[in-house]
BAFI-3210 file (N, C-alpha, C; in Angstrom, 3 decimals, decimal comma, padded with zeros to 6 digits):
// residues 122
n [1|2|3|4|5|6|7|8|9|10|11|12|13|14|15|16|17|18|19|20|21|22|23|24|25|26|27|28|29|30|31|32|33|34|35|36|37|38|39|40|41|42|43|44|45|46|47|48|49|50|51|52|53|54|55|56|57|58|59|60|61|62|63|64|65|66|67|68|69|70|71|72|73|74|75|76|77|78|79|80|81|82|83|84|85|86|87|88|89|90|91|92|93|94|95|96|97|98|99|100|101|102|103|104|105|106|107|108|109|110|111|112|113|114|115|116|117|118|119|120|121|122]
n.u [171,441|174,639|177,718|177,978|177,235|174,934|174,176|174,108|173,039|174,421|172,522|172,295|171,590|170,789|170,226|170,618|170,379|169,215|166,975|166,739|165,068|166,301|166,520|167,488|169,556|171,480|173,309|176,393|178,044|180,832|181,365|182,778|182,598|180,053|178,622|176,505|174,511|172,759|169,881|168,302|164,981|162,729|159,726|158,403|155,847|153,679|153,546|152,036|153,153|151,676|150,685|153,061|153,789|151,557|151,724|154,116|153,440|151,467|153,027|154,746|153,430|151,465|148,199|146,207|147,294|147,749|145,117|144,280|146,018|145,862|143,475|144,190|146,658|145,774|144,215|146,179|147,845|146,318|146,489|148,833|151,189|151,373|154,180|156,770|158,496|161,534|162,014|163,780|166,938|168,289|170,065|172,764|174,263|177,034|177,674|179,979|180,409|181,223|180,210|178,917|177,812|175,974|174,277|173,287|171,694|169,502|169,652|168,895|167,314|167,597|165,593|164,318|163,907|165,962|166,589|168,531|170,514|171,817|174,204|176,342|179,162|179,992]
n.v [-003,538|-002,566|-003,920|-004,251|-001,889|000,871|003,190|006,578|009,739|012,811|015,427|018,809|021,586|024,773|026,346|028,952|030,317|032,986|034,448|037,419|040,285|042,708|046,052|047,588|050,303|051,783|051,592|051,008|050,933|050,039|049,038|046,586|045,647|045,503|047,316|047,076|048,774|047,875|047,993|046,850|045,811|047,313|048,313|051,112|052,290|055,160|057,024|058,723|061,459|061,791|059,198|057,845|059,119|058,550|055,742|055,471|056,638|054,816|052,573|053,354|054,470|053,942|052,327|054,022|056,659|056,924|056,944|059,421|061,195|060,703|061,905|064,647|064,675|063,810|066,008|068,010|067,004|066,865|068,144|067,217|066,515|063,805|061,840|060,209|057,585|055,793|052,787|050,788|049,626|049,285|046,898|047,332|046,520|046,229|045,045|043,747|042,656|040,652|041,944|040,132|038,238|039,799|040,389|037,797|037,536|038,899|041,610|043,445|046,480|049,833|050,220|047,819|044,548|042,191|038,888|037,741|035,290|034,933|033,399|031,623|029,908|026,464]
n.w [044,545|043,578|043,122|045,879|047,113|047,343|044,733|044,794|043,671|044,425|045,858|045,504|047,445|048,759|051,763|052,213|049,865|047,878|045,813|044,210|042,967|040,779|039,624|036,625|036,691|035,308|032,235|030,775|027,814|026,123|023,674|023,591|026,152|028,635|031,218|033,935|036,254|039,038|041,146|044,058|043,731|045,389|046,817|048,465|050,610|050,756|053,758|056,444|058,468|060,721|061,156|061,794|064,208|065,807|065,941|067,323|069,791|070,584|071,066|073,131|075,346|078,313|078,457|079,685|079,706|076,984|076,029|076,936|075,658|072,896|071,505|071,608|070,236|067,701|066,928|066,765|064,777|062,493|059,915|058,735|056,130|053,677|053,528|051,710|052,928|053,202|054,357|054,131|053,413|050,365|048,295|046,060|042,916|040,733|037,588|035,327|032,064|029,131|025,938|024,204|025,925|027,301|025,158|024,643|026,849|026,112|025,837|028,111|029,193|030,674|033,530|033,232|034,777|036,534|037,709|040,337|041,784|044,877|046,734|049,008|047,843|048,043]
ca.u [172,775|175,679|179,052|177,940|176,761|173,968|174,708|173,246|173,515|174,286|171,589|172,797|170,637|171,316|169,206|170,929|170,204|168,182|166,791|166,243|164,834|167,039|166,120|168,654|169,587|172,367|174,070|177,510|178,472|181,986|181,546|183,188|182,205|178,850|178,555|175,151|174,327|171,458|169,423|167,261|163,666|161,928|158,756|157,983|154,531|153,579|153,073|151,932|153,868|150,684|150,655|154,308|153,729|150,521|152,259|155,130|152,710|150,807|154,031|155,525|152,637|150,535|146,859|145,463|147,890|147,511|143,718|144,162|146,869|145,512|142,623|144,955|147,605|145,035|143,825|147,391|148,458|145,284|146,858|150,185|151,247|151,852|155,548|157,204|159,718|162,175|162,358|164,538|168,160|168,405|171,377|173,053|175,295|177,550|178,124|180,679|180,427|181,452|178,998|178,187|176,999|174,861|173,354|172,628|170,688|168,351|169,911|167,991|167,482|167,378|164,216|163,902|164,280|166,710|166,611|169,888|170,594|173,009|174,443|177,744|179,589|180,546]
ca.v [-003,149|-002,778|-004,017|-004,222|-000,630|001,625|004,378|007,743|010,993|013,866|016,512|020,040|022,659|025,739|027,011|030,372|030,920|034,014|035,034|038,773|041,041|043,967|046,931|048,181|051,759|052,407|050,686|051,638|050,011|050,617|048,321|045,209|045,323|046,190|047,423|047,398|049,109|047,352|048,297|045,933|046,324|047,362|049,402|051,609|052,899|056,447|056,968|060,094|061,770|061,547|057,764|057,492|059,618|057,794|054,406|055,611|056,867|053,556|051,631|053,842|054,950|052,980|052,516|055,157|057,900|056,927|057,318|060,853|061,961|060,447|062,926|065,885|064,491|063,764|067,389|068,744|066,439|066,713|068,624|066,824|065,961|062,435|061,819|058,866|057,255|054,565|052,104|049,616|049,951|048,294|046,463|047,655|045,667|046,622|043,852|043,988|041,402|040,821|042,367|038,998|037,628|040,742|040,190|036,500|037,736|039,584|043,056|044,168|047,935|050,572|050,130|046,418|043,840|040,946|038,092|037,327|034,330|035,204|032,396|031,296|028,665|025,533]
ca.w [044,953|042,590|043,706|047,324|047,707|046,553|044,072|044,973|043,096|045,441|045,567|046,104|047,692|049,714|052,562|052,260|048,547|047,858|044,491|044,417|041,743|040,708|038,521|035,970|036,871|034,334|031,381|030,080|026,760|025,426|022,417|023,854|027,527|029,105|032,678|034,384|037,662|039,434|042,507|044,510|043,389|046,614|046,812|049,774|050,479|051,440|055,139|056,945|059,705|061,778|061,413|062,482|065,584|066,530|066,198|068,368|071,038|070,937|071,584|074,272|076,481|078,911|077,882|080,252|079,193|075,533|075,839|077,189|074,737|071,495|070,875|071,489|069,135|066,439|066,595|066,389|063,568|061,465|058,582|058,333|054,770|053,509|053,014|051,362|053,636|052,760|055,597|053,760|052,682|049,320|047,844|044,665|042,326|039,428|036,874|034,072|031,298|027,691|025,244|023,627|026,986|027,490|024,040|024,846|027,903|025,529|025,902|029,021|029,165|031,918|033,999|033,241|036,003|036,443|038,932|040,661|042,874|045,671|047,778|049,236|047,225|049,024]
c.u [173,772|177,025|179,041|177,499|175,808|174,651|173,685|173,876|173,367|173,324|172,105|171,656|171,241|170,164|169,411|170,772|169,045|168,112|166,104|166,079|165,555|166,583|167,381|168,555|170,400|173,067|175,148|178,049|179,636|182,277|181,921|182,708|180,961|178,870|177,144|175,183|172,897|171,144|168,294|165,901|162,750|160,990|158,462|156,632|154,487|153,021|153,039|152,715|152,946|150,680|151,909|154,271|152,728|151,008|153,298|154,480|152,068|151,791|154,607|154,734|151,742|149,123|146,102|145,981|147,623|146,083|143,521|144,881|146,407|144,600|143,358|145,942|146,910|144,635|145,040|147,911|147,507|145,768|148,245|150,179|151,675|153,241|155,907|158,511|160,245|162,666|163,222|165,773|168,369|169,859|171,560|174,248|175,733|178,134|178,789|180,788|180,761|180,131|178,221|177,354|175,766|173,814|172,613|171,555|169,439|168,464|168,939|168,339|167,220|165,890|163,695|164,459|165,006|166,588|168,040|169,851|171,911|173,114|175,933|178,050|180,163|181,850]
c.v [-003,492|-002,826|-003,879|-002,907|000,094|002,822|005,503|008,923|012,052|014,952|017,750|021,023|023,560|026,383|028,518|031,057|031,900|034,595|036,374|039,458|042,378|044,743|047,568|049,699|052,460|051,321|051,506|050,602|050,655|049,896|046,866|044,718|046,136|046,169|047,863|047,711|048,734|047,771|047,346|046,572|046,239|048,554|049,818|052,281|054,221|056,256|058,400|060,241|061,503|060,070|057,317|057,907|058,824|056,378|054,436|055,807|055,569|052,561|052,053|054,327|053,842|053,294|053,736|056,488|058,033|057,393|058,824|061,679|061,844|061,506|064,255|065,789|064,482|065,164|068,187|068,296|066,329|067,075|068,213|066,191|064,490|062,510|060,376|058,606|055,940|053,871|050,882|050,054|048,882|048,024|046,916|046,823|046,291|045,369|044,286|042,658|041,688|041,135|041,178|038,268|038,496|040,555|038,858|036,580|038,413|041,093|043,789|045,654|048,547|050,517|048,704|045,723|042,544|040,215|037,595|036,426|034,581|034,143|032,129|029,965|027,746|024,940]
c.w [043,857|043,289|045,210|047,937|046,763|045,921|044,215|044,267|044,165|044,961|046,275|046,285|048,751|050,457|052,575|050,906|048,574|046,460|044,698|043,074|041,842|039,478|037,951|036,078|035,773|033,528|030,701|029,107|026,016|024,113|022,614|025,213|027,884|030,628|033,054|035,872|038,016|040,864|042,842|044,291|044,608|046,527|048,247|049,580|051,238|052,851|055,660|058,240|060,898|062,162|062,172|063,949|066,399|066,867|067,317|069,730|071,511|071,548|072,923|075,476|077,023|078,389|078,403|079,710|077,699|075,241|076,019|076,128|073,280|070,874|070,661|070,324|067,786|065,987|066,103|065,025|062,379|060,061|058,122|056,945|054,777|052,895|052,701|052,100|053,116|054,014|055,346|052,989|051,625|048,935|046,406|044,208|041,011|038,793|035,576|033,344|029,844|026,982|024,670|024,690|027,271|026,392|024,167|025,931|027,353|025,600|026,829|029,059|030,542|032,259|034,013|034,474|035,681|037,766|039,131|041,880|043,614|046,763|047,884|048,562|048,281|048,561]
res [x|x|x|x|x|x|x|x|x|x|x|x|x|x|x|x|x|x|x|x|x|x|x|x|x|x|x|x|x|x|x|x|x|x|x|x|x|x|x|x|x|x|x|x|x|x|x|x|x|x|x|x|x|x|x|x|x|x|x|x|x|x|x|x|x|x|x|x|x|x|x|x|x|x|x|x|x|x|x|x|x|x|x|x|x|x|x|x|x|x|x|x|x|x|x|x|x|x|x|x|x|x|x|x|x|x|x|x|x|x|x|x|x|x|x|x|x|x|x|x|x|x]
***
């Protein structure tokens, strides 16, 4: 003990901090300032219309009805194409910074990824 009390260093942490990967969509460089447009890097996977309908039927029908309807639906939906659906609304960010800071970052280019930590300041 020093002077009658312990000395502790405060430790800061945030439960709400979230590090997210963003892909650079566009860079505008006017010579002194660089503006980057970023979009959250989220991949969606192809899903067939048949799969969407079958999942909906599985959720909304009782087991007996589902058993009767499923073979008929499978026959009807046999030739449905695979479509890519986006089931996630991504976040986009526009950042404007001095060119020298952009250069210190290593001059990231369109298509490259950046990690951004988003949290509320205390």
